N, CA, C and O atoms as a GROMACS GRO file, in nm:
protein
  452
    1MET      N    1   9.618  10.078   9.263
    1MET     CA    2   9.458  10.112   9.258
    1MET      C    3   9.464  10.244   9.302
    1MET      O    4   9.561  10.310   9.341
    2THR      N    5   9.328  10.277   9.288
    2THR     CA    6   9.285  10.421   9.321
    2THR      C    7   9.125  10.442   9.377
    2THR      O    8   9.034  10.378   9.322
    3ALA      N    9   9.100  10.528   9.480
    3ALA     CA   10   8.963  10.567   9.526
    3ALA      C   11   8.866  10.490   9.429
    3ALA      O   12   8.792  10.398   9.462
    4ASP      N   13   8.881  10.547   9.294
    4ASP     CA   14   8.770  10.505   9.220
    4ASP      C   15   8.758  10.331   9.186
    4ASP      O   16   8.667  10.265   9.137
    5ASP      N   17   8.848  10.306   9.220
    5ASP     CA   18   8.881  10.173   9.165
    5ASP      C   19   8.784  10.078   9.283
    5ASP      O   20   8.708   9.983   9.266
    6VAL      N   21   8.817  10.140   9.382
    6VAL     CA   22   8.796  10.090   9.517
    6VAL      C   23   8.651  10.081   9.490
    6VAL      O   24   8.579   9.981   9.483
    7ARG      N   25   8.618  10.239   9.472
    7ARG     CA   26   8.438  10.214   9.472
    7ARG      C   27   8.351  10.174   9.356
    7ARG      O   28   8.228  10.168   9.353
    8ALA      N   29   8.438  10.147   9.260
    8ALA     CA   30   8.365  10.033   9.158
    8ALA      C   31   8.352   9.912   9.189
    8ALA      O   32   8.249   9.847   9.171
    9VAL      N   33   8.484   9.860   9.253
    9VAL     CA   34   8.464   9.681   9.284
    9VAL      C   35   8.362   9.686   9.392
    9VAL      O   36   8.262   9.617   9.376
   10LEU      N   37   8.375   9.764   9.510
   10LEU     CA   38   8.274   9.787   9.613
   10LEU      C   39   8.134   9.796   9.551
   10LEU      O   40   8.050   9.710   9.578
   11LEU      N   41   8.110   9.885   9.480
   11LEU     CA   42   7.943   9.929   9.445
   11LEU      C   43   7.905   9.805   9.363
   11LEU      O   44   7.783   9.796   9.353
   12ALA      N   45   7.965   9.718   9.308
   12ALA     CA   46   7.952   9.653   9.225
   12ALA      C   47   7.886   9.534   9.244
   12ALA      O   48   7.816   9.472   9.164
   13LEU      N   49   7.923   9.501   9.384
   13LEU     CA   50   7.926   9.406   9.508
   13LEU      C   51   7.746   9.385   9.564
   13LEU      O   52   7.682   9.474   9.620
   14GLU      N   53   7.702   9.270   9.537
   14GLU     CA   54   7.546   9.262   9.600
   14GLU      C   55   7.500   9.350   9.704
   14GLU      O   56   7.544   9.321   9.815
   15GLY      N   57   7.408   9.470   9.699
   15GLY     CA   58   7.364   9.496   9.864
   15GLY      C   59   7.444   9.599   9.934
   15GLY      O   60   7.400   9.649  10.038
   16VAL      N   61   7.592   9.647   9.870
   16VAL     CA   62   7.661   9.761   9.898
   16VAL      C   63   7.614   9.871   9.866
   16VAL      O   64   7.564   9.886   9.754
   17GLU      N   65   7.621  10.015   9.992
   17GLU     CA   66   7.561  10.126   9.945
   17GLU      C   67   7.720  10.197  10.022
   17GLU      O   68   7.786  10.158  10.119
   18GLU      N   69   7.741  10.320   9.924
   18GLU     CA   70   7.784  10.400  10.005
   18GLU      C   71   7.768  10.545  10.065
   18GLU      O   72   7.727  10.640   9.999
   19GLY      N   73   7.802  10.550  10.181
   19GLY     CA   74   7.765  10.644  10.275
   19GLY      C   75   7.890  10.702  10.352
   19GLY      O   76   8.003  10.676  10.309
   20ALA      N   77   7.872  10.777  10.460
   20ALA     CA   78   7.988  10.851  10.538
   20ALA      C   79   7.996  10.798  10.689
   20ALA      O   80   7.900  10.739  10.736
   21HIS      N   81   8.062  10.811  10.731
   21HIS     CA   82   8.132  10.787  10.881
   21HIS      C   83   8.265  10.858  10.898
   21HIS      O   84   8.371  10.850  10.837
   22MET      N   85   8.219  10.937  11.009
   22MET     CA   86   8.351  11.020  11.070
   22MET      C   87   8.400  11.121  10.947
   22MET      O   88   8.521  11.142  10.938
   23GLY      N   89   8.317  11.178  10.860
   23GLY     CA   90   8.365  11.253  10.766
   23GLY      C   91   8.433  11.181  10.638
   23GLY      O   92   8.480  11.255  10.551
   24HIS      N   93   8.443  11.037  10.621
   24HIS     CA   94   8.516  10.936  10.513
   24HIS      C   95   8.390  10.896  10.476
   24HIS      O   96   8.282  10.886  10.533
   25PRO      N   97   8.443  10.872  10.342
   25PRO     CA   98   8.332  10.769  10.259
   25PRO      C   99   8.335  10.648  10.314
   25PRO      O  100   8.443  10.602  10.350
   26ASP      N  101   8.220  10.576  10.331
   26ASP     CA  102   8.217  10.427  10.398
   26ASP      C  103   8.128  10.356  10.299
   26ASP      O  104   8.042  10.411  10.231
   27PHE      N  105   8.165  10.199  10.296
   27PHE     CA  106   8.039  10.108  10.242
   27PHE      C  107   7.980   9.976  10.344
   27PHE      O  108   8.034   9.952  10.452
   28ARG      N  109   7.945   9.953  10.328
   28ARG     CA  110   7.805   9.915  10.404
   28ARG      C  111   7.707   9.787  10.348
   28ARG      O  112   7.620   9.819  10.267
   29VAL      N  113   7.712   9.702  10.372
   29VAL     CA  114   7.615   9.560  10.341
   29VAL      C  115   7.539   9.559  10.477
   29VAL      O  116   7.599   9.568  10.584
   30GLY      N  117   7.377   9.546  10.465
   30GLY     CA  118   7.305   9.508  10.584
   30GLY      C  119   7.338   9.606  10.666
   30GLY      O  120   7.346   9.568  10.783
   31GLY      N  121   7.362   9.730  10.646
   31GLY     CA  122   7.361   9.895  10.763
   31GLY      C  123   7.505   9.815  10.805
   31GLY      O  124   7.559   9.897  10.880
   32ARG      N  125   7.582   9.712  10.796
   32ARG     CA  126   7.742   9.704  10.864
   32ARG      C  127   7.833   9.773  10.780
   32ARG      O  128   7.830   9.747  10.659
   33VAL      N  129   7.927   9.872  10.831
   33VAL     CA  130   8.068   9.911  10.785
   33VAL      C  131   8.132   9.820  10.759
   33VAL      O  132   8.160   9.743  10.851
   34PHE      N  133   8.167   9.799  10.659
   34PHE     CA  134   8.284   9.684  10.620
   34PHE      C  135   8.411   9.718  10.554
   34PHE      O  136   8.512   9.653  10.531
   35ALA      N  137   8.371   9.861  10.526
   35ALA     CA  138   8.470   9.911  10.399
   35ALA      C  139   8.518  10.053  10.402
   35ALA      O  140   8.415  10.102  10.449
   36GLY      N  141   8.612  10.172  10.385
   36GLY     CA  142   8.625  10.284  10.409
   36GLY      C  143   8.719  10.355  10.339
   36GLY      O  144   8.806  10.274  10.306
   37LEU      N  145   8.746  10.468  10.300
   37LEU     CA  146   8.838  10.540  10.239
   37LEU      C  147   8.900  10.645  10.312
   37LEU      O  148   8.826  10.711  10.386
   38LEU      N  149   9.016  10.674  10.306
   38LEU     CA  150   9.079  10.721  10.449
   38LEU      C  151   9.193  10.825  10.397
   38LEU      O  152   9.234  10.815  10.281
   39ALA      N  153   9.244  10.928  10.485
   39ALA     CA  154   9.398  10.974  10.434
   39ALA      C  155   9.346  11.030  10.288
   39ALA      O  156   9.397  10.969  10.194
   40ASN      N  157   9.248  11.142  10.250
   40ASN     CA  158   9.244  11.190  10.129
   40ASN      C  159   9.197  11.097  10.000
   40ASN      O  160   9.207  11.136   9.884
   41ASP      N  161   9.139  10.955  10.045
   41ASP     CA  162   9.151  10.857   9.933
   41ASP      C  163   9.254  10.798   9.885
   41ASP      O  164   9.227  10.739   9.780
   42THR      N  165   9.394  10.785   9.929
   42THR     CA  166   9.508  10.707   9.961
   42THR      C  167   9.490  10.586  10.017
   42THR      O  168   9.556  10.502   9.955
   43VAL      N  169   9.430  10.540  10.106
   43VAL     CA  170   9.420  10.454  10.173
   43VAL      C  171   9.222  10.373  10.201
   43VAL      O  172   9.116  10.427  10.231
   44ALA      N  173   9.251  10.261  10.180
   44ALA     CA  174   9.111  10.195  10.213
   44ALA      C  175   9.176  10.146  10.333
   44ALA      O  176   9.291  10.118  10.365
   45SER      N  177   9.007  10.146  10.418
   45SER     CA  178   9.021  10.011  10.511
   45SER      C  179   8.939   9.914  10.536
   45SER      O  180   8.839   9.981  10.561
   46VAL      N  181   8.906   9.795  10.549
   46VAL     CA  182   8.834   9.691  10.502
   46VAL      C  183   8.874   9.611  10.647
   46VAL      O  184   8.985   9.591  10.696
   47GLY      N  185   8.702   9.560  10.708
   47GLY     CA  186   8.742   9.478  10.810
   47GLY      C  187   8.740   9.328  10.791
   47GLY      O  188   8.637   9.267  10.761
   48LEU      N  189   8.832   9.284  10.805
   48LEU     CA  190   8.867   9.120  10.782
   48LEU      C  191   8.883   9.051  10.905
   48LEU      O  192   8.887   9.108  11.014
   49ASP      N  193   8.894   8.893  10.885
   49ASP     CA  194   8.909   8.835  11.028
   49ASP      C  195   9.063   8.810  11.026
   49ASP      O  196   9.126   8.799  10.921
   50PRO      N  197   9.107   8.803  11.125
   50PRO     CA  198   9.239   8.791  11.147
   50PRO      C  199   9.339   8.706  11.105
   50PRO      O  200   9.450   8.729  11.152
   51ASP      N  201   9.326   8.611  11.028
   51ASP     CA  202   9.374   8.506  10.950
   51ASP      C  203   9.403   8.555  10.844
   51ASP      O  204   9.519   8.552  10.802
   52THR      N  205   9.305   8.610  10.779
   52THR     CA  206   9.262   8.686  10.600
   52THR      C  207   9.392   8.826  10.625
   52THR      O  208   9.480   8.851  10.542
   53GLN      N  209   9.373   8.902  10.760
   53GLN     CA  210   9.439   8.987  10.774
   53GLN      C  211   9.619   8.981  10.800
   53GLN      O  212   9.705   9.065  10.771
   54ALA      N  213   9.628   8.873  10.851
   54ALA     CA  214   9.764   8.835  10.851
   54ALA      C  215   9.839   8.760  10.731
   54ALA      O  216   9.956   8.787  10.701
   55GLY      N  217   9.766   8.665  10.666
   55GLY     CA  218   9.819   8.648  10.541
   55GLY      C  219   9.807   8.765  10.436
   55GLY      O  220   9.848   8.736  10.324
   56LEU      N  221   9.772   8.858  10.448
   56LEU     CA  222   9.798   8.958  10.354
   56LEU      C  223   9.880   9.077  10.429
   56LEU      O  224   9.884   9.175  10.354
   57VAL      N  225   9.930   9.097  10.523
   57VAL     CA  226  10.006   9.193  10.546
   57VAL      C  227  10.134   9.047  10.522
   57VAL      O  228  10.234   9.087  10.462
   58GLU      N  229  10.140   8.905  10.557
   58GLU     CA  230  10.292   8.880  10.530
   58GLU      C  231  10.328   8.879  10.398
   58GLU      O  232  10.445   8.888  10.363
   59GLU      N  233  10.189   8.864  10.281
   59GLU     CA  234  10.214   8.818  10.158
   59GLU      C  235  10.293   9.010  10.096
   59GLU      O  236  10.397   9.034  10.036
   60ALA      N  237  10.189   9.101  10.146
   60ALA     CA  238  10.234   9.249  10.105
   60ALA      C  239  10.262   9.325  10.190
   60ALA      O  240  10.180   9.416  10.201
   61PRO      N  241  10.358   9.328  10.270
   61PRO     CA  242  10.343   9.420  10.392
   61PRO      C  243  10.371   9.594  10.358
   61PRO      O  244  10.354   9.691  10.432
   62THR      N  245  10.434   9.582  10.175
   62THR     CA  246  10.403   9.745  10.159
   62THR      C  247  10.283   9.814  10.195
   62THR      O  248  10.272   9.917  10.262
   63TRP      N  249  10.162   9.720  10.124
   63TRP     CA  250  10.044   9.776  10.124
   63TRP      C  251   9.940   9.744  10.198
   63TRP      O  252   9.832   9.804  10.192
   64PHE      N  253   9.967   9.634  10.284
   64PHE     CA  254   9.891   9.596  10.400
   64PHE      C  255   9.917   9.584  10.527
   64PHE      O  256   9.980   9.492  10.578
   65ALA      N  257   9.861   9.694  10.592
   65ALA     CA  258   9.872   9.655  10.749
   65ALA      C  259   9.775   9.677  10.845
   65ALA      O  260   9.687   9.759  10.819
   66PRO      N  261   9.776   9.626  10.936
   66PRO     CA  262   9.663   9.612  11.049
   66PRO      C  263   9.640   9.772  11.098
   66PRO      O  264   9.733   9.849  11.122
   67ALA      N  265   9.486   9.807  11.108
   67ALA     CA  266   9.501   9.932  11.208
   67ALA      C  267   9.545   9.975  11.312
   67ALA      O  268   9.591   9.882  11.380
   68ALA      N  269   9.556  10.096  11.373
   68ALA     CA  270   9.590  10.100  11.500
   68ALA      C  271   9.537   9.996  11.606
   68ALA      O  272   9.425   9.952  11.582
   69GLY      N  273   9.598   9.954  11.714
   69GLY     CA  274   9.518   9.918  11.818
   69GLY      C  275   9.402   9.806  11.828
   69GLY      O  276   9.409   9.694  11.777
   70ALA      N  277   9.308   9.849  11.894
   70ALA     CA  278   9.218   9.723  11.914
   70ALA      C  279   9.161   9.700  11.753
   70ALA      O  280   9.183   9.597  11.688
   71TRP      N  281   9.106   9.786  11.717
   71TRP     CA  282   9.093   9.758  11.585
   71TRP      C  283   9.146   9.660  11.516
   71TRP      O  284   9.094   9.551  11.492
   72GLY      N  285   9.286   9.713  11.473
   72GLY     CA  286   9.329   9.623  11.397
   72GLY      C  287   9.377   9.470  11.492
   72GLY      O  288   9.435   9.383  11.428
   73ARG      N  289   9.357   9.453  11.598
   73ARG     CA  290   9.366   9.301  11.659
   73ARG      C  291   9.213   9.218  11.608
   73ARG      O  292   9.184   9.102  11.581
   74GLN      N  293   9.147   9.336  11.613
   74GLN     CA  294   8.976   9.272  11.564
   74GLN      C  295   8.991   9.201  11.400
   74GLN      O  296   8.919   9.108  11.366
   75GLY      N  297   9.088   9.257  11.314
   75GLY     CA  298   9.107   9.242  11.166
   75GLY      C  299   9.103   9.377  11.077
   75GLY      O  300   9.134   9.357  10.960
   76TRP      N  301   9.078   9.481  11.103
   76TRP     CA  302   9.048   9.569  11.045
   76TRP      C  303   9.193   9.640  10.964
   76TRP      O  304   9.287   9.656  11.043
   77THR      N  305   9.213   9.671  10.861
   77THR     CA  306   9.307   9.640  10.788
   77THR      C  307   9.317   9.751  10.716
   77THR      O  308   9.211   9.795  10.673
   78ARG      N  309   9.456   9.834  10.677
   78ARG     CA  310   9.460   9.943  10.594
   78ARG      C  311   9.536   9.903  10.452
   78ARG      O  312   9.618   9.812  10.459
   79ILE      N  313   9.516   9.960  10.336
   79ILE     CA  314   9.560   9.922  10.216
   79ILE      C  315   9.603  10.043  10.168
   79ILE      O  316   9.521  10.125  10.126
   80THR      N  317   9.764  10.074  10.168
   80THR     CA  318   9.766  10.145  10.098
   80THR      C  319   9.734  10.171   9.917
   80THR      O  320   9.826  10.115   9.858
   81LEU      N  321   9.677  10.209   9.858
   81LEU     CA  322   9.661  10.206   9.734
   81LEU      C  323   9.745  10.230   9.614
   81LEU      O  324   9.742  10.168   9.508
   82ALA      N  325   9.813  10.320   9.644
   82ALA     CA  326   9.897  10.360   9.511
   82ALA      C  327  10.013  10.247   9.513
   82ALA      O  328  10.093  10.244   9.607
   83GLY      N  329  10.019  10.164   9.419
   83GLY     CA  330  10.079  10.049   9.415
   83GLY      C  331  10.046   9.915   9.408
   83GLY      O  332  10.101   9.828   9.340
   84ALA      N  333   9.906   9.898   9.520
   84ALA     CA  334   9.894   9.790   9.583
   84ALA      C  335   9.836   9.688   9.432
   84ALA      O  336   9.771   9.723   9.333
   85PRO      N  337   9.896   9.554   9.473
   85PRO     CA  338   9.840   9.493   9.364
   85PRO      C  339   9.707   9.444   9.339
   85PRO      O  340   9.657   9.356   9.410
   86PRO      N  341   9.649   9.497   9.245
   86PRO     CA  342   9.517   9.506   9.218
   86PRO      C  343   9.432   9.339   9.251
   86PRO      O  344   9.324   9.338   9.310
   87GLU      N  345   9.486   9.232   9.212
   87GLU     CA  346   9.433   9.144   9.277
   87GLU      C  347   9.429   9.090   9.423
   87GLU      O  348   9.350   9.004   9.463
   88LEU      N  349   9.526   9.154   9.499
   88LEU     CA  350   9.507   9.136   9.637
   88LEU      C  351   9.409   9.244   9.677
   88LEU      O  352   9.320   9.213   9.756
   89ALA      N  353   9.413   9.338   9.642
   89ALA     CA  354   9.336   9.458   9.683
   89ALA      C  355   9.214   9.418   9.684
   89ALA      O  356   9.140   9.425   9.782
   90ARG      N  357   9.162   9.346   9.507
   90ARG     CA  358   8.999   9.308   9.506
   90ARG      C  359   8.959   9.203   9.607
   90ARG      O  360   8.847   9.179   9.652
   91ALA      N  361   9.087   9.140   9.635
   91ALA     CA  362   9.067   8.996   9.732
   91ALA      C  363   9.019   9.063   9.860
   91ALA      O  364   8.912   9.016   9.897
   92ALA      N  365   9.059   9.143   9.925
   92ALA     CA  366   9.071   9.211  10.009
   92ALA      C  367   8.905   9.267  10.028
   92ALA      O  368   8.824   9.226  10.111
   93LEU      N  369   8.889   9.358   9.938
   93LEU     CA  370   8.760   9.423   9.955
   93LEU      C  371   8.635   9.313   9.943
   93LEU      O  372   8.526   9.315  10.001
   94GLU      N  373   8.689   9.218   9.848
   94GLU     CA  374   8.558   9.098   9.886
   94GLU      C  375   8.555   9.034   9.962
   94GLU      O  376   8.450   8.972   9.983
   95ALA      N  377   8.670   9.014  10.042
   95ALA     CA  378   8.674   8.914  10.140
   95ALA      C  379   8.582   8.954  10.262
   95ALA      O  380   8.506   8.883  10.327
   96ALA      N  381   8.615   9.112  10.276
   96ALA     CA  382   8.552   9.196  10.396
   96ALA      C  383   8.393   9.205  10.350
   96ALA      O  384   8.314   9.208  10.444
   97TRP      N  385   8.349   9.208  10.248
   97TRP     CA  386   8.204   9.194  10.190
   97TRP      C  387   8.152   9.095  10.227
   97TRP      O  388   8.035   9.106  10.266
   98ARG      N  389   8.217   8.954  10.230
   98ARG     CA  390   8.188   8.855  10.238
   98ARG      C  391   8.149   8.819  10.424
   98ARG      O  392   8.053   8.760  10.473
   99LEU      N  393   8.248   8.871  10.477
   99LEU     CA  394   8.250   8.878  10.594
   99LEU      C  395   8.129   8.923  10.651
   99LEU      O  396   8.067   8.844  10.722
  100ALA      N  397   8.089   9.029  10.634
  100ALA     CA  398   7.985   9.169  10.647
  100ALA      C  399   7.868   9.078  10.616
  100ALA      O  400   7.776   9.073  10.698
  101ARG      N  401   7.864   9.012  10.515
  101ARG     CA  402   7.714   8.945  10.488
  101ARG      C  403   7.684   8.859  10.580
  101ARG      O  404   7.565   8.844  10.608
  102THR      N  405   7.793   8.777  10.652
  102THR     CA  406   7.761   8.676  10.771
  102THR      C  407   7.709   8.717  10.885
  102THR      O  408   7.673   8.629  10.964
  103ARG      N  409   7.689   8.867  10.926
  103ARG     CA  410   7.721   8.902  11.063
  103ARG      C  411   7.561   8.973  10.999
  103ARG      O  412   7.513   9.011  10.892
  104SER      N  413   7.518   8.956  11.167
  104SER     CA  414   7.390   8.984  11.143
  104SER      C  415   7.357   9.144  11.129
  104SER      O  416   7.437   9.220  11.185
  105PRO      N  417   7.244   9.202  11.057
  105PRO     CA  418   7.184   9.330  11.002
  105PRO      C  419   7.281   9.436  11.161
  105PRO      O  420   7.317   9.398  11.272
  106ALA      N  421   7.290   9.570  11.093
  106ALA     CA  422   7.302   9.646  11.214
  106ALA      C  423   7.178   9.675  11.269
  106ALA      O  424   7.081   9.651  11.197
  107ARG      N  425   7.159   9.722  11.384
  107ARG     CA  426   7.027   9.757  11.430
  107ARG      C  427   7.005   9.902  11.425
  107ARG      O  428   7.103   9.975  11.442
  108PRO      N  429   6.906   9.945  11.406
  108PRO     CA  430   6.901  10.099  11.359
  108PRO      C  431   6.924  10.164  11.487
  108PRO      O  432   6.880  10.123  11.594
  109ARG      N  433   6.986  10.254  11.470
  109ARG     CA  434   7.031  10.399  11.536
  109ARG      C  435   6.892  10.464  11.631
  109ARG      O  436   6.811  10.517  11.554
  110ARG      N  437   6.862  10.469  11.735
  110ARG     CA  438   6.788  10.590  11.805
  110ARG      C  439   6.827  10.764  11.763
  110ARG      O  440   6.924  10.830  11.801
  111PRO      N  441   6.730  10.799  11.686
  111PRO     CA  442   6.805  10.959  11.654
  111PRO      C  443   6.845  11.035  11.773
  111PRO      O  444   6.788  11.021  11.881
  112LYS      N  445   6.930  11.106  11.756
  112LYS     CA  446   6.996  11.187  11.845
  112LYS      C  447   6.883  11.304  11.920
  112LYS      O  448   6.780  11.332  11.859
  113ARG      N  449   6.905  11.355  12.031
  113ARG     CA  450   6.816  11.445  12.085
  113ARG      C  451   6.883  11.593  12.074
  113ARG      O  452   6.822  11.692  12.115
   0.00000   0.00000   0.00000
């Protein structure tokens, strides 16, 4: 998979918008970030539930790994795109989108002063 493949999959999903977060492309639904591209677009990061994350990490540890620290314990998962099985990567991207859609919309942020 490539970053362009990730973009194509995510932007084809209902309600997804691309933005930027901390200098990296991110993808949001309902105002909530649920995926992003990192490391010069060689890694995708997706917000999964911990059980889904565990299953992917067990099935394909070469390409799927928990994010560092508390983010990883909450389900955030790194996908190494080069060589990642497209069907598993697509399943992870879609699972993150479905999970994000179940959460309440993000609250509007106050403008910085």
